[in-house]
N, C-alpha and C positions, 0 to 999 in steps of 0.2 A: 504494500500500500504506500509506503514512504517513497519509493522510487517514482511512483505515479504522481505524487504531489510535487516532488522536485521537478519532474518533467513539465508539469502544468505551470509551475512558478517560472521556470526557465523560459518556456514558450511565451508566457505573458510578458516577461521582461523584454524578450526579443521583439515582440509585436508592438510594445509601447515605446521603445527607444526612438524610432523614427518620428512618432507623434510628438514626443517631448522636444525633439530638435525643431520641429515646425512651430511648436508653441513657445519658442524662445527667440523671437525675431530681433530682440535687442541684445542678444549675447555679445559681450565684449564692450558694449557702450558704457558700462559702469566705470571704466577707466578714464573717461573723458573729463576734462576740467569742469565742464558744465554738462552733466550727464544727458540731459535732454536735447543738447545742441551739438551738431556736427561742426567741424572746423569751418565748413562752408556757411552754416547758419550763423556762426559767430562773426565771420567776415561780413556777411550781409547786414547784420545788425549794426556793426561798427561803421558801415558805409551808409547807414540810414535807408537801406532798401526795405521794401514792404514785405518781402518773404511770402507773398501771396495772401496776405491777411485782408486784402480789400475785396476778396471774392464775394463775401456776403453782401457788402454794399453794392458792388457792381451788378450782382444778380438781381438786386432790387432797384436798379435804375440810377444808382449814384456813383458815377465813375470818379476815381481819384484825380487830383490835379495833373499828375504826369500823363494820364490817359487823355485828359481834356487837351493838354498841350500837344500830344501826338496827333490828335484828331482835329486840331484847330481849323485847318483848311476845310475839312468836310463839315465841321460845325458852323463855318462861316463867322468865326470870331473876329471882332474888330481888333485893331491894335491895342486899344485901351483894355479890352477884355483879356487879350493875351498877356498884357503887362500885369493885370490884376491876378490872373491865374498863376503866372510865373512867381509873383510875390507870395502868394499862398503856398506854392510848392517850395519856394526857398525857405520860408519860415518853418514849414513842416519838416523839410529835409534837415535843417540845422538842429531842430529839436530832436528828431529821430536819431541823428548821429550822436548827440550828447547823451541821450538815453541809452543808445546801443553800447556806447563805450562804458557807461556806468554799470549797466546790467551785466556785461560780459566780464567785468572785473570782480563781480561779487563772488563768482565761483573759483577765483584764483587766489 
């Protein structure tokens, strides 16, 4: 009876090992300086990039200033409107860079 139990336990271990590997998509990331951020994520934060966080706003019809600037011609923006949107972007970018540097230094 005991060999049969050992065989069943061994088979269960062999069958669950691949499943465990699939269930560990973050393996190795615990060694990062900021565990939830890759080196690319940290670089993007320090540069004040959006990291795709504007998706919810854009899906609801609210594009960010960089996208408005990219589509200025198609939107028919006047020079004054372009300057206003550029000023908004410049303020946002400066604040994002400051915050990005501050946040990425927390984990170090």
